[in-house]
Structures are given as structure tokens and as C-alpha cells.
Chimera marker file (.cmm) of the C-alpha trace (Angstrom):
<marker_set name="trace">
<marker id="1" x="78.378" y="84.918" z="39.069" r="1" g="1" b="0" radius="0.5"/>
<marker id="2" x="78.724" y="81.841" z="41.139" r="1" g="1" b="0" radius="0.5"/>
<marker id="3" x="82.260" y="80.702" z="41.978" r="1" g="1" b="0" radius="0.5"/>
<marker id="4" x="83.988" y="77.391" z="42.945" r="1" g="1" b="0" radius="0.5"/>
<marker id="5" x="87.223" y="77.989" z="44.880" r="1" g="1" b="0" radius="0.5"/>
<marker id="6" x="89.805" y="75.274" z="45.410" r="1" g="1" b="0" radius="0.5"/>
<marker id="7" x="92.710" y="76.064" z="47.717" r="1" g="1" b="0" radius="0.5"/>
<marker id="8" x="95.629" y="73.926" z="48.311" r="1" g="1" b="0" radius="0.5"/>
<marker id="9" x="97.579" y="75.539" z="51.335" r="1" g="1" b="0" radius="0.5"/>
<marker id="10" x="101.223" y="74.600" z="52.107" r="1" g="1" b="0" radius="0.5"/>
<marker id="11" x="102.708" y="75.250" z="55.553" r="1" g="1" b="0" radius="0.5"/>
<marker id="12" x="106.280" y="74.411" z="56.976" r="1" g="1" b="0" radius="0.5"/>
<marker id="13" x="105.945" y="71.339" z="59.168" r="1" g="1" b="0" radius="0.5"/>
<marker id="14" x="106.479" y="71.637" z="63.066" r="1" g="1" b="0" radius="0.5"/>
<marker id="15" x="110.184" y="71.003" z="64.420" r="1" g="1" b="0" radius="0.5"/>
<marker id="16" x="108.796" y="67.579" z="65.603" r="1" g="1" b="0" radius="0.5"/>
<marker id="17" x="108.628" y="66.421" z="62.063" r="1" g="1" b="0" radius="0.5"/>
<marker id="18" x="112.086" y="67.411" z="61.046" r="1" g="1" b="0" radius="0.5"/>
<marker id="19" x="113.455" y="63.891" z="61.107" r="1" g="1" b="0" radius="0.5"/>
<marker id="20" x="114.249" y="61.655" z="57.919" r="1" g="1" b="0" radius="0.5"/>
<marker id="21" x="111.252" y="59.293" z="58.431" r="1" g="1" b="0" radius="0.5"/>
<marker id="22" x="108.683" y="62.136" z="59.164" r="1" g="1" b="0" radius="0.5"/>
<marker id="23" x="109.883" y="64.175" z="56.093" r="1" g="1" b="0" radius="0.5"/>
<marker id="24" x="109.250" y="60.993" z="53.957" r="1" g="1" b="0" radius="0.5"/>
<marker id="25" x="105.755" y="60.606" z="55.400" r="1" g="1" b="0" radius="0.5"/>
<marker id="26" x="105.186" y="64.489" z="54.619" r="1" g="1" b="0" radius="0.5"/>
<marker id="27" x="106.436" y="64.115" z="51.138" r="1" g="1" b="0" radius="0.5"/>
<marker id="28" x="104.040" y="61.270" z="50.330" r="1" g="1" b="0" radius="0.5"/>
<marker id="29" x="101.220" y="63.260" z="52.039" r="1" g="1" b="0" radius="0.5"/>
<marker id="30" x="100.781" y="60.613" z="54.811" r="1" g="1" b="0" radius="0.5"/>
<marker id="31" x="101.180" y="63.349" z="57.528" r="1" g="1" b="0" radius="0.5"/>
<marker id="32" x="98.893" y="66.145" z="56.935" r="1" g="1" b="0" radius="0.5"/>
<marker id="33" x="97.834" y="69.305" z="59.048" r="1" g="1" b="0" radius="0.5"/>
<marker id="34" x="94.677" y="68.422" z="61.083" r="1" g="1" b="0" radius="0.5"/>
<marker id="35" x="93.849" y="71.640" z="63.140" r="1" g="1" b="0" radius="0.5"/>
<marker id="36" x="90.462" y="73.121" z="62.141" r="1" g="1" b="0" radius="0.5"/>
<marker id="37" x="90.809" y="76.659" z="63.019" r="1" g="1" b="0" radius="0.5"/>
<marker id="38" x="93.744" y="77.016" z="61.095" r="1" g="1" b="0" radius="0.5"/>
<marker id="39" x="91.900" y="76.153" z="57.969" r="1" g="1" b="0" radius="0.5"/>
<marker id="40" x="89.110" y="78.664" z="58.771" r="1" g="1" b="0" radius="0.5"/>
<marker id="41" x="91.829" y="81.375" z="59.394" r="1" g="1" b="0" radius="0.5"/>
<marker id="42" x="93.762" y="80.644" z="56.339" r="1" g="1" b="0" radius="0.5"/>
<marker id="43" x="90.778" y="80.622" z="53.923" r="1" g="1" b="0" radius="0.5"/>
<marker id="44" x="89.344" y="83.594" z="55.295" r="1" g="1" b="0" radius="0.5"/>
<marker id="45" x="92.621" y="85.441" z="54.417" r="1" g="1" b="0" radius="0.5"/>
<marker id="46" x="92.554" y="83.991" z="50.880" r="1" g="1" b="0" radius="0.5"/>
<marker id="47" x="88.822" y="85.013" z="50.530" r="1" g="1" b="0" radius="0.5"/>
<marker id="48" x="89.494" y="88.588" z="51.804" r="1" g="1" b="0" radius="0.5"/>
<marker id="49" x="92.642" y="89.057" z="49.816" r="1" g="1" b="0" radius="0.5"/>
<marker id="50" x="90.683" y="88.119" z="46.658" r="1" g="1" b="0" radius="0.5"/>
<marker id="51" x="87.785" y="90.193" z="47.330" r="1" g="1" b="0" radius="0.5"/>
<marker id="52" x="87.181" y="93.257" z="44.843" r="1" g="1" b="0" radius="0.5"/>
<marker id="53" x="90.141" y="91.624" z="42.683" r="1" g="1" b="0" radius="0.5"/>
<marker id="54" x="89.011" y="88.144" z="41.509" r="1" g="1" b="0" radius="0.5"/>
<marker id="55" x="85.343" y="88.525" z="42.558" r="1" g="1" b="0" radius="0.5"/>
<marker id="56" x="82.909" y="91.262" z="43.770" r="1" g="1" b="0" radius="0.5"/>
<marker id="57" x="82.202" y="89.662" z="47.053" r="1" g="1" b="0" radius="0.5"/>
<marker id="58" x="82.872" y="86.203" z="48.600" r="1" g="1" b="0" radius="0.5"/>
<marker id="59" x="79.196" y="85.453" z="48.997" r="1" g="1" b="0" radius="0.5"/>
<marker id="60" x="79.448" y="84.460" z="45.358" r="1" g="1" b="0" radius="0.5"/>
<marker id="61" x="81.552" y="81.468" z="46.441" r="1" g="1" b="0" radius="0.5"/>
<marker id="62" x="78.997" y="78.395" z="46.193" r="1" g="1" b="0" radius="0.5"/>
<marker id="63" x="81.586" y="75.578" z="46.605" r="1" g="1" b="0" radius="0.5"/>
<marker id="64" x="84.787" y="75.465" z="48.512" r="1" g="1" b="0" radius="0.5"/>
<marker id="65" x="87.451" y="72.887" z="48.725" r="1" g="1" b="0" radius="0.5"/>
<marker id="66" x="90.383" y="73.386" z="50.826" r="1" g="1" b="0" radius="0.5"/>
<marker id="67" x="93.212" y="71.128" z="51.535" r="1" g="1" b="0" radius="0.5"/>
<marker id="68" x="96.274" y="71.600" z="53.876" r="1" g="1" b="0" radius="0.5"/>
<marker id="69" x="99.662" y="70.026" z="53.363" r="1" g="1" b="0" radius="0.5"/>
<marker id="70" x="103.182" y="70.333" z="55.081" r="1" g="1" b="0" radius="0.5"/>
<marker id="71" x="105.828" y="71.389" z="52.849" r="1" g="1" b="0" radius="0.5"/>
<marker id="72" x="109.496" y="72.180" z="53.240" r="1" g="1" b="0" radius="0.5"/>
<marker id="73" x="108.794" y="74.887" z="50.581" r="1" g="1" b="0" radius="0.5"/>
<marker id="74" x="105.528" y="76.443" z="51.500" r="1" g="1" b="0" radius="0.5"/>
<link id1="1" id2="2" r="1" g="1" b="0" radius="0.2"/>
<link id1="2" id2="3" r="1" g="1" b="0" radius="0.2"/>
<link id1="3" id2="4" r="1" g="1" b="0" radius="0.2"/>
<link id1="4" id2="5" r="1" g="1" b="0" radius="0.2"/>
<link id1="5" id2="6" r="1" g="1" b="0" radius="0.2"/>
<link id1="6" id2="7" r="1" g="1" b="0" radius="0.2"/>
<link id1="7" id2="8" r="1" g="1" b="0" radius="0.2"/>
<link id1="8" id2="9" r="1" g="1" b="0" radius="0.2"/>
<link id1="9" id2="10" r="1" g="1" b="0" radius="0.2"/>
<link id1="10" id2="11" r="1" g="1" b="0" radius="0.2"/>
<link id1="11" id2="12" r="1" g="1" b="0" radius="0.2"/>
<link id1="12" id2="13" r="1" g="1" b="0" radius="0.2"/>
<link id1="13" id2="14" r="1" g="1" b="0" radius="0.2"/>
<link id1="14" id2="15" r="1" g="1" b="0" radius="0.2"/>
<link id1="15" id2="16" r="1" g="1" b="0" radius="0.2"/>
<link id1="16" id2="17" r="1" g="1" b="0" radius="0.2"/>
<link id1="17" id2="18" r="1" g="1" b="0" radius="0.2"/>
<link id1="18" id2="19" r="1" g="1" b="0" radius="0.2"/>
<link id1="19" id2="20" r="1" g="1" b="0" radius="0.2"/>
<link id1="20" id2="21" r="1" g="1" b="0" radius="0.2"/>
<link id1="21" id2="22" r="1" g="1" b="0" radius="0.2"/>
<link id1="22" id2="23" r="1" g="1" b="0" radius="0.2"/>
<link id1="23" id2="24" r="1" g="1" b="0" radius="0.2"/>
<link id1="24" id2="25" r="1" g="1" b="0" radius="0.2"/>
<link id1="25" id2="26" r="1" g="1" b="0" radius="0.2"/>
<link id1="26" id2="27" r="1" g="1" b="0" radius="0.2"/>
<link id1="27" id2="28" r="1" g="1" b="0" radius="0.2"/>
<link id1="28" id2="29" r="1" g="1" b="0" radius="0.2"/>
<link id1="29" id2="30" r="1" g="1" b="0" radius="0.2"/>
<link id1="30" id2="31" r="1" g="1" b="0" radius="0.2"/>
<link id1="31" id2="32" r="1" g="1" b="0" radius="0.2"/>
<link id1="32" id2="33" r="1" g="1" b="0" radius="0.2"/>
<link id1="33" id2="34" r="1" g="1" b="0" radius="0.2"/>
<link id1="34" id2="35" r="1" g="1" b="0" radius="0.2"/>
<link id1="35" id2="36" r="1" g="1" b="0" radius="0.2"/>
<link id1="36" id2="37" r="1" g="1" b="0" radius="0.2"/>
<link id1="37" id2="38" r="1" g="1" b="0" radius="0.2"/>
<link id1="38" id2="39" r="1" g="1" b="0" radius="0.2"/>
<link id1="39" id2="40" r="1" g="1" b="0" radius="0.2"/>
<link id1="40" id2="41" r="1" g="1" b="0" radius="0.2"/>
<link id1="41" id2="42" r="1" g="1" b="0" radius="0.2"/>
<link id1="42" id2="43" r="1" g="1" b="0" radius="0.2"/>
<link id1="43" id2="44" r="1" g="1" b="0" radius="0.2"/>
<link id1="44" id2="45" r="1" g="1" b="0" radius="0.2"/>
<link id1="45" id2="46" r="1" g="1" b="0" radius="0.2"/>
<link id1="46" id2="47" r="1" g="1" b="0" radius="0.2"/>
<link id1="47" id2="48" r="1" g="1" b="0" radius="0.2"/>
<link id1="48" id2="49" r="1" g="1" b="0" radius="0.2"/>
<link id1="49" id2="50" r="1" g="1" b="0" radius="0.2"/>
<link id1="50" id2="51" r="1" g="1" b="0" radius="0.2"/>
<link id1="51" id2="52" r="1" g="1" b="0" radius="0.2"/>
<link id1="52" id2="53" r="1" g="1" b="0" radius="0.2"/>
<link id1="53" id2="54" r="1" g="1" b="0" radius="0.2"/>
<link id1="54" id2="55" r="1" g="1" b="0" radius="0.2"/>
<link id1="55" id2="56" r="1" g="1" b="0" radius="0.2"/>
<link id1="56" id2="57" r="1" g="1" b="0" radius="0.2"/>
<link id1="57" id2="58" r="1" g="1" b="0" radius="0.2"/>
<link id1="58" id2="59" r="1" g="1" b="0" radius="0.2"/>
<link id1="59" id2="60" r="1" g="1" b="0" radius="0.2"/>
<link id1="60" id2="61" r="1" g="1" b="0" radius="0.2"/>
<link id1="61" id2="62" r="1" g="1" b="0" radius="0.2"/>
<link id1="62" id2="63" r="1" g="1" b="0" radius="0.2"/>
<link id1="63" id2="64" r="1" g="1" b="0" radius="0.2"/>
<link id1="64" id2="65" r="1" g="1" b="0" radius="0.2"/>
<link id1="65" id2="66" r="1" g="1" b="0" radius="0.2"/>
<link id1="66" id2="67" r="1" g="1" b="0" radius="0.2"/>
<link id1="67" id2="68" r="1" g="1" b="0" radius="0.2"/>
<link id1="68" id2="69" r="1" g="1" b="0" radius="0.2"/>
<link id1="69" id2="70" r="1" g="1" b="0" radius="0.2"/>
<link id1="70" id2="71" r="1" g="1" b="0" radius="0.2"/>
<link id1="71" id2="72" r="1" g="1" b="0" radius="0.2"/>
<link id1="72" id2="73" r="1" g="1" b="0" radius="0.2"/>
<link id1="73" id2="74" r="1" g="1" b="0" radius="0.2"/>
</marker_set>
């Protein structure tokens, strides 16, 4: 069975973003994570963790949409 996977990933912002103005930009979604390798690693963990539980094999995934956000409550 083909599967569409959408994942919203929320991670703590780095310390350099712990100022009032930066927090407001994070809350509005104007400052987002931009590292590619992190996305690949995070989605791999999600896919591996759901294998044999949600689907038989992650090869069933035919569509993948991943969004990364900073959040004070990841």
C-alpha cells in the first residue's frame, strides 16, 4: 500500500537565538532550521522507528514532506 508521510519536526533553537527579538521571529516561523543533513538524519529515525509498526517497509513511502521548526517546546 502506498503511503504519504508528512512530518513536522520541532527542535530547540540554539543559544544564539535566545534573545527576545529572535524568539519572536522563531514563534512566527521566520527563523527556521536550514541544515540538510539534519533533516535526512531526523526523517531516517522516524521512518526506521515506524517500520513494522505503521508500515511493513519504508519503501512503501511514495510521497514525503518534512518541515523543520525551532520551538521552545520541542
